[in-house]
C-alpha positions, 0 to 999 in steps of 0.5 A: 476486483471479484472473481478468479485471478491467476498468477504464475512465476517462472524461474529466471536464475538464482533466486530471481523469477518473472511473475505474471498475473491474469492481467497480462503484466509481468514483473521481476521478483528477486528473493536474494536480498544481497543481489537485490535486483528487484523487489522481493515477495514480501516487499511486493506485499507492502507495495500491494497494500499501499496501492490498494489503500491509496486507490480507495483513499483517492477514489473516496476523496474524489467522490467527496469532491475534495481537491486532493493534488497528491497522495503518497502512502508509505508502509513500514512493516515488522516481520516475525523472527521465526519462519514463516516470517509473516508481517506482525505489525505494519504502519501506513503513513498517508501524506496528502497534498491539496486543500483537503479537509483532514476529517475527509482524509480520516474518513477515507482512510477508515473506510479503506481499512474497514470496508474496501481494501482487500489487501488490508483485510487479509494482512489484518489476520496476522498483523496489527495495522496502524495508520498516520496522516500527514497533511501537506501544504502544497505551497511550501511542503510543510504541514497544512492546517485544515481549511 
């Protein structure tokens, strides 16, 4: 999405805010990890990264006519010890189901990281991003061999 995007937050109570973007959608954000009533801002960064790259990977696999039936992207991040506690390392794990060729998934992940995912491009300015791919056999949930 190119162009200007706007976002606002309004304080609700404690360390909880209601955020809204130019799309019109709103969500609760809670920075108080003890209260933990909603995702915190840095958790939302990882969720945004997962959503961005997942969108790319699914789109690329569909264009290649690969029969992907499910995709889960998990992110694990390590933050700096001192403020600002930015992400210094992130591991993305792509769990792919369907009779999809592993090389097609590898290519899609590489293209997402190197060309399409805006969130990844921003985070790579400060964080080392590693990737792992798990191919799942949808019949029994175990690892699948390449078709």
